[in-house]
C-alpha positions in Angstrom: 326.7 295.7 71.8 326.6 298.1 74.7 323.4 299.0 76.5 321.7 302.4 77.1 318.4 303.4 78.7 316.1 306.1 77.3 314.1 308.0 79.9 312.0 309.9 77.3 310.3 313.1 78.4 310.5 314.5 81.9 307.7 316.0 83.9 305.0 313.3 83.5 304.9 312.6 87.3 307.5 309.9 87.2 310.6 312.1 87.7 311.8 310.4 90.9 311.3 307.0 89.3 313.3 308.0 86.2 316.2 309.1 88.4 316.2 305.8 90.2 316.2 304.1 86.8 319.2 306.2 85.7 321.0 305.4 89.0 320.4 301.6 88.6 321.6 301.8 85.0 324.8 303.5 86.2 325.3 300.8 88.9 324.8 298.0 86.3 327.4 299.4 83.9 325.1 300.7 81.2 326.9 302.9 78.7 324.5 305.9 78.4 321.2 307.3 79.7 319.3 309.5 77.2 316.7 312.2 77.9 314.3 313.8 75.3 312.6 317.2 74.8 309.7 318.4 72.8 307.7 321.3 74.1 307.8 320.6 77.9 310.9 319.7 79.9 314.3 320.6 78.3 316.9 317.8 78.0 319.9 319.9 79.3 318.5 320.5 82.7 317.4 316.9 83.1 320.8 315.6 82.1 322.6 317.9 84.4 320.5 316.6 87.3 321.2 313.0 86.4 324.9 313.6 85.9 325.2 315.1 89.4 323.7 311.9 90.9 325.6 309.3 88.8 329.2 308.4 88.5 330.2 306.6 85.3 327.3 306.4 82.9 327.3 308.9 79.9 324.4 311.3 79.7 323.0 312.0 76.2 320.6 314.4 74.6 318.1 312.5 72.5 317.7 315.1 71.3 318.4 318.8 71.6 316.1 320.5 69.1 318.0 322.4 66.4 315.3 325.1 66.1 315.3 325.7 69.9 318.9 326.8 70.3 321.5 328.7 68.3 324.4 326.5 67.4 326.6 328.6 69.7 324.3 328.1 72.6 324.3 324.3 72.0 328.1 324.4 72.0 328.1 326.3 75.3 325.6 323.8 76.9 327.5 320.8 75.6 330.9 322.1 76.8 329.4 322.9 80.2 327.7 319.5 80.6 330.8 317.7 79.5 332.9 319.6 82.1 330.4 319.2 84.9 329.9 315.5 84.2 333.6 314.7 84.0 333.5 314.0 80.2 330.3 312.0 80.0 328.1 314.1 77.7 326.8 313.0 74.2 325.1 315.5 72.0 322.1 314.2 70.0 320.5 316.7 67.6 317.3 316.7 65.6 315.3 319.2 63.6 312.0 318.2 65.2 309.0 318.6 62.9 307.3 321.6 61.3 304.5 321.7 63.9 307.0 322.2 66.8 309.6 324.1 64.9 307.1 326.7 63.6 304.4 326.5 66.2 306.6 326.5 69.3 310.0 327.9 68.3 308.9 330.2 65.6 311.5 328.8 63.1 310.5 328.0 59.6 310.9 324.3 58.7 312.7 324.9 55.5 315.7 322.9 54.1 316.2 320.9 57.3 319.2 319.1 55.8 321.1 322.2 55.0 320.2 323.8 58.3 321.5 320.7 60.1 324.7 320.6 58.1 325.5 324.2 59.0 324.4 323.8 62.6 326.7 320.8 63.2 329.6 322.6 61.5 329.3 325.6 63.8 328.9 323.4 66.9 332.1 321.5 66.0 334.0 324.7 65.3 333.0 326.1 68.7 333.7 322.9 70.6 337.1 322.7 69.0 337.7 326.2 70.5 338.3 327.7 67.1 337.3 331.3 66.5 333.8 331.0 65.2 333.3 332.6 61.8 330.7 331.2 59.4 329.0 332.3 56.3 326.1 330.0 55.4 322.5 330.0 54.1 321.0 329.9 57.5 323.7 331.1 59.9 326.2 334.0 59.5 328.6 334.6 62.3 329.5 337.3 63.0 326.7 339.3 61.5 328.0 341.6 58.7 328.3 345.4 59.1 327.8 345.3 62.8 329.7 345.5 66.1 330.0 341.7 66.5 333.3 339.9 66.2 334.3 336.3 65.9 334.7 334.7 69.4 336.2 331.6 70.9 334.4 329.4 73.5 335.9 330.1 76.9 334.8 326.7 78.5 337.2 323.8 78.1 335.3 320.5 77.6 336.9 317.5 79.3 337.2 315.6 76.0 338.8 316.8 72.9 335.9 315.4 70.9 332.3 315.4 72.2 330.4 312.8 70.1 327.5 314.2 68.0 324.5 312.0 67.0 321.7 312.8 64.6 318.1 311.6 64.9 317.3 310.6 61.4 314.5 308.8 59.6 314.4 309.7 55.9 317.0 308.4 53.4 318.7 311.8 52.8 318.8 312.5 56.6 320.4 309.1 57.1 323.1 309.9 54.6 323.7 313.2 56.3 324.1 311.4 59.7 326.6 309.1 58.2 328.5 311.9 56.6 328.7 314.5 59.5 327.9 312.7 62.7 329.5 310.2 65.1 326.3 308.2 65.5 322.7 307.6 64.5 319.7 307.8 66.9 317.1 305.5 65.5 313.4 305.0 66.4 311.1 302.2 65.3 314.3 300.3 64.3 313.5 296.9 62.7 316.3 294.5 62.0 314.3 293.2 59.1 314.3 296.6 57.4 317.6 297.9 58.6 319.6 297.1 55.5 318.2 300.0 53.6 318.8 302.5 56.4 322.3 301.2 56.9 323.0 301.5 53.2 322.1 305.2 53.4 324.4 305.6 56.5 327.2 303.9 54.6 326.7 306.2 51.6 327.2 309.2 53.8 330.3 307.7 55.5 331.8 307.0 52.1 331.1 310.5 51.0 333.2 311.7 53.9 335.9 309.2 53.2 335.0 307.1 56.2 333.8 303.6 57.0 331.3 302.4 59.6 334.2 301.7 62.0 333.5 303.7 65.2 330.1 304.9 64.0 327.5 304.3 66.8 324.1 302.9 65.7 321.7 303.6 68.6 318.1 302.5 68.2 315.7 303.2 71.1 313.8 300.0 71.6 310.8 299.5 73.9 311.2 296.4 76.1 308.5 294.5 77.9 309.1 291.1 79.6 306.4 288.6 80.3 305.1 285.2 79.3 302.1 286.6 77.4 303.6 288.2 74.2 300.2 289.9 73.3 300.0 291.5 76.7 303.5 292.8 76.4 302.7 294.3 73.0 299.6 296.0 74.5 301.8 297.9 76.9 303.7 299.4 73.9 300.8 300.1 71.5 299.9 303.5 73.0 303.4 304.7 72.5 303.5 303.5 68.9 300.1 305.0 68.2 301.2 308.4 69.6 304.1 308.6 67.1 302.5 307.1 64.1 299.2 308.8 64.6 299.8 312.0 66.6 303.3 313.3 66.0 302.7 315.9 63.2 299.9 316.6 60.8 298.3 314.3 58.3 300.6 315.6 55.6 303.8 315.6 57.6 304.4 312.8 60.1 307.8 311.2 59.6 307.0 308.3 61.9 303.8 307.5 59.9 305.9 307.6 56.7 308.4 305.3 58.2 305.8 302.7 59.2 304.4 303.0 55.6 307.9 302.3 54.1 308.1 299.2 56.4 305.0 297.8 54.7 302.3 299.0 57.1 300.8 301.8 55.0 297.1 300.9 55.4 297.6 300.3 59.1 299.5 303.6 59.5 296.6 305.5 57.8 294.1 303.8 60.1 296.1 304.6 63.2 296.4 308.3 62.1 292.7 308.6 61.3 291.6 307.3 64.7 294.2 309.3 66.6 293.2 312.5 64.9 289.6 311.7 65.7 290.7 311.5 69.4 290.0 307.7 69.4 293.2 307.0 71.2 292.2 303.6 72.4 291.2 302.6 68.9 294.4 304.0 67.4 296.5 301.9 69.9 294.4 298.8 69.1 295.1 299.3 65.4 298.9 299.1 65.8 299.7 295.7 64.2 301.3 293.0 66.4 303.9 292.5 63.6 305.0 296.1 63.8 305.4 295.9 67.6 307.3 292.6 67.3 309.7 294.0 64.7 310.5 297.2 66.5 310.4 296.1 70.2 311.7 293.4 72.4 308.8 291.6 74.0 307.9 288.3 75.7 309.8 285.8 77.8 313.4 286.2 78.7 314.5 283.5 76.2 312.5 285.1 73.4 314.1 288.5 73.9 317.6 286.9 74.3 317.3 285.1 71.0 316.1 288.2 69.2 319.2 290.2 70.2 321.3 288.5 67.6 319.2 290.1 64.9 320.0 293.6 66.2 323.7 292.8 66.4 323.6 291.5 62.8 321.8 294.6 61.6 324.7 296.8 62.8 323.5 298.0 66.2 326.3 299.0 68.5 324.4 300.6 71.4 321.0 299.1 72.2 319.1 301.7 74.1 316.1 300.3 75.8 312.9 301.9 77.1 311.6 299.5 79.8 307.8 299.3 79.7 306.1 298.0 82.8 303.5 299.2 85.4 305.9 299.6 88.3 309.4 301.0 88.9 310.5 297.6 90.4 309.5 295.9 87.1 311.4 298.5 85.0 314.5 298.1 87.1 314.2 294.3 86.8 314.1 294.8 83.0 317.4 296.7 83.2 319.0 293.8 85.2 317.5 291.2 82.9 318.7 292.9 79.7 322.3 293.1 81.1 322.2 289.4 81.9 320.8 288.1 78.6 323.2 290.3 76.6 326.0 288.4 78.3 324.2 285.1 77.8 323.8 285.8 74.1 327.6 286.4 73.8 327.0 290.0 72.6 328.2 292.2 75.4 330.9 294.7 74.7 
């Protein structure tokens, strides 16, 4: 396995610390640093800033929101970032959810799989510097009966192929990721439940006449080191509660549905009910220890090291960590420790 670090969302008052974290990951030889976006900071600007102050680590979007940009604009941004970074950009894409898609971007959340399929096809066409002409259900380029004409991207990316990742949770979206993407960005990844997800990825690969060879499986995993396992879990509970309880509506919350499929249906309902009642502390307290333990790396160094084998056996190729600790020094220490124990476990690529 390789290691990555996920900085999450920018603009929460810890921007300077996140930059230091990215620089340290670069110094330690981490493979990639990821940045996210929702309806605050955009990932492209953040990644440009990080790329300008690092030397070898890849910079990845986790993710660019599909409803927030036309596919042509995403291709332009990707090519520019790849050029400015010296060939270090990775493009992660996701459809977001109906609340953000329709409430923030004004784009109907209909047929997300078909929209994603068309979007990726256009992005690939543009990045290959082909003349972009497309006739789909959601995208038509150029528009018919108008002055527009098929154009070719004028920017030359450094690499012939910029890797594209899909953020996927549901079975059909996992199959799509396997079929059309170079990698999968996973959240709340549990080695104990990974076989079903990997089977869907494999189905998509087979549909495209491909194998899992070269396909990058990239879960984002919270990490908290400490002797007290329960205390480590408590640091991660608010993050889990936010996604399971607060990301989306009662009817449409993909993370809540994922937790339910993992066997935590009653707990997921309780977390959501408390979160929607603005009992955020209660929602965090309702996140089961077992869920945190399955989807995070917590506890003493030896405990985390021994757990890494389960991630490797489940098919993980790039383990992206989100260091969780009160201070920057402790988060940097977590980066160092993860690098050391990956080598100790004999799993470093």
